[in-house]
matplotlib code that plots the C-alpha trace (Angstrom):
import matplotlib.pyplot as plt

x = [-99.0, -98.4, -99.4, -102.2, -103.6, -103.6, -105.4, -108.0, -108.6, -109.1, -111.4, -113.5, -113.7, -114.7, -117.2, -118.9, -119.0, -120.4, -122.8, -123.9, -124.9, -126.5, -128.6, -129.5, -130.8, -132.6, -134.2, -135.3, -136.9, -138.7, -139.9, -141.3, -142.8, -140.8, -138.6, -138.4, -136.6, -134.9, -133.6, -132.4, -130.5, -129.0, -127.9, -126.4, -124.4, -123.2, -122.2, -120.2, -118.4, -117.6, -116.5, -114.1, -112.7, -112.2, -110.7, -108.3, -107.2, -106.7, -104.6, -102.5, -101.9, -100.9, -98.6, -97.0, -96.3, -94.4, -93.7, -91.4, -94.1, -96.7, -94.5, -93.9, -95.9, -98.1, -96.2, -97.6, -99.1, -101.0, -102.3, -103.5, -105.2, -106.9, -108.1, -109.6, -111.3, -112.7, -114.2, -115.9, -117.2, -118.5, -120.4, -122.0, -122.9, -124.5, -126.6, -127.6, -128.7, -130.7, -132.4, -133.2, -134.6, -136.9, -137.9, -138.7, -142.4, -142.5, -140.2, -142.2, -145.8, -146.1, -143.3, -144.5, -148.1, -146.9, -145.2, -148.3, -146.4, -147.4, -145.7, -142.7, -140.2, -140.7, -140.4, -137.2, -135.8, -136.5, -135.0, -132.1, -131.3, -131.7, -129.2, -126.8, -127.1, -126.1, -123.1, -122.1, -122.5, -120.3, -117.7, -117.7, -117.3, -114.5, -112.6, -113.2, -112.2, -109.1, -108.2, -108.9, -106.5, -103.8, -104.1, -104.0, -100.9, -99.1]
y = [247.2, 244.8, 245.4, 242.8, 244.4, 247.8, 246.3, 244.8, 248.2, 249.7, 246.9, 247.3, 251.1, 251.1, 248.3, 249.9, 253.3, 252.0, 249.4, 251.7, 254.3, 251.7, 250.1, 253.5, 254.6, 251.3, 251.6, 255.1, 254.1, 251.3, 253.6, 256.0, 253.2, 254.3, 251.2, 250.0, 246.9, 248.6, 251.4, 248.9, 247.0, 250.3, 251.3, 247.9, 248.1, 251.6, 250.5, 247.6, 249.9, 252.5, 249.8, 248.3, 251.8, 252.7, 249.4, 249.3, 252.9, 252.2, 249.1, 250.9, 253.7, 251.3, 249.4, 252.7, 253.7, 250.4, 248.6, 246.1, 244.9, 244.6, 242.1, 239.8, 236.5, 235.9, 234.3, 231.4, 233.7, 235.7, 232.6, 231.2, 234.5, 234.6, 231.0, 231.6, 234.8, 233.0, 230.3, 233.0, 234.8, 231.5, 230.6, 234.1, 233.7, 230.3, 231.6, 234.7, 232.7, 230.3, 233.4, 234.8, 231.4, 231.3, 234.9, 234.3, 234.0, 237.4, 238.9, 237.5, 237.9, 240.3, 242.7, 243.5, 243.8, 246.2, 248.3, 248.4, 246.7, 243.0, 241.0, 239.1, 241.9, 243.5, 240.1, 239.4, 242.8, 242.2, 238.6, 239.8, 242.6, 240.4, 237.9, 240.9, 242.0, 238.5, 238.6, 242.1, 241.2, 238.0, 240.1, 242.7, 239.9, 238.4, 241.7, 242.5, 239.1, 239.2, 242.6, 241.4, 238.4, 240.7, 243.0, 240.0, 238.7, 242.1]
z = [-38.1, -41.0, -44.6, -44.5, -41.3, -43.0, -45.9, -43.6, -41.9, -45.4, -46.4, -43.3, -43.5, -47.2, -46.7, -43.8, -45.6, -49.0, -47.6, -44.8, -47.4, -49.6, -46.9, -45.3, -48.7, -49.2, -45.7, -46.4, -49.7, -47.9, -45.1, -47.7, -49.7, -52.7, -53.1, -56.6, -57.7, -60.7, -58.5, -55.9, -58.6, -59.9, -56.3, -55.8, -59.0, -58.1, -54.6, -56.0, -58.5, -55.8, -53.3, -55.9, -56.7, -53.1, -52.1, -55.0, -54.4, -50.7, -51.4, -53.9, -51.4, -48.7, -51.1, -52.3, -48.7, -48.0, -51.3, -49.7, -47.3, -50.1, -52.0, -49.1, -49.1, -46.1, -43.2, -41.2, -38.5, -41.1, -42.8, -39.5, -38.7, -42.1, -41.7, -38.3, -39.4, -42.5, -40.2, -38.1, -41.2, -42.7, -39.5, -39.5, -43.2, -42.6, -39.7, -41.6, -44.7, -42.6, -40.9, -44.4, -45.4, -42.4, -43.0, -46.7, -46.2, -44.6, -47.2, -50.1, -48.9, -46.0, -47.0, -50.5, -49.2, -46.5, -49.2, -51.3, -54.1, -54.1, -56.7, -57.7, -58.4, -54.9, -53.2, -55.2, -54.2, -50.5, -50.5, -52.6, -50.2, -47.2, -48.7, -49.5, -45.9, -44.8, -47.0, -45.9, -42.2, -42.7, -44.5, -41.6, -39.0, -41.0, -41.2, -37.5, -36.3, -38.4, -36.9, -33.4, -34.0, -35.4, -32.4, -29.9, -31.5, -32.0]

ax = plt.figure().add_subplot(projection="3d")
ax.plot(x, y, z, "-o")
ax.set_aspect("equal")
plt.show()
């Protein structure tokens, strides 16, 4: 397994863990009608900080294990895999953003009313988290597709 493949596994695992916890907590707060925009923003900032720390630690650990591999530039096969995975992630991101755009009336009108918190901040929180989910899903697809391509060509 190459250095870049190991980094992708670490990225996928940490992303799934951190964003899974974040969105699970967000879903529970929505279900209990206790979602507050300020708390969602704080949770988001905390999730980003934890994600960065975990990913940096994982990449350092991988690089320490095999420092010679970490210093090598990407070969043509790795660049092609990255490019193909980026295209798949971009397509998913585009489709997810269009879906969020089409769902915006629900997220800005019906969603806040159903939560008993009509108003701009709640609508912004719902749309913002829907866009964040689109970005996270695209990132996960990018990582998974990259790993699939690495395994196919191994």
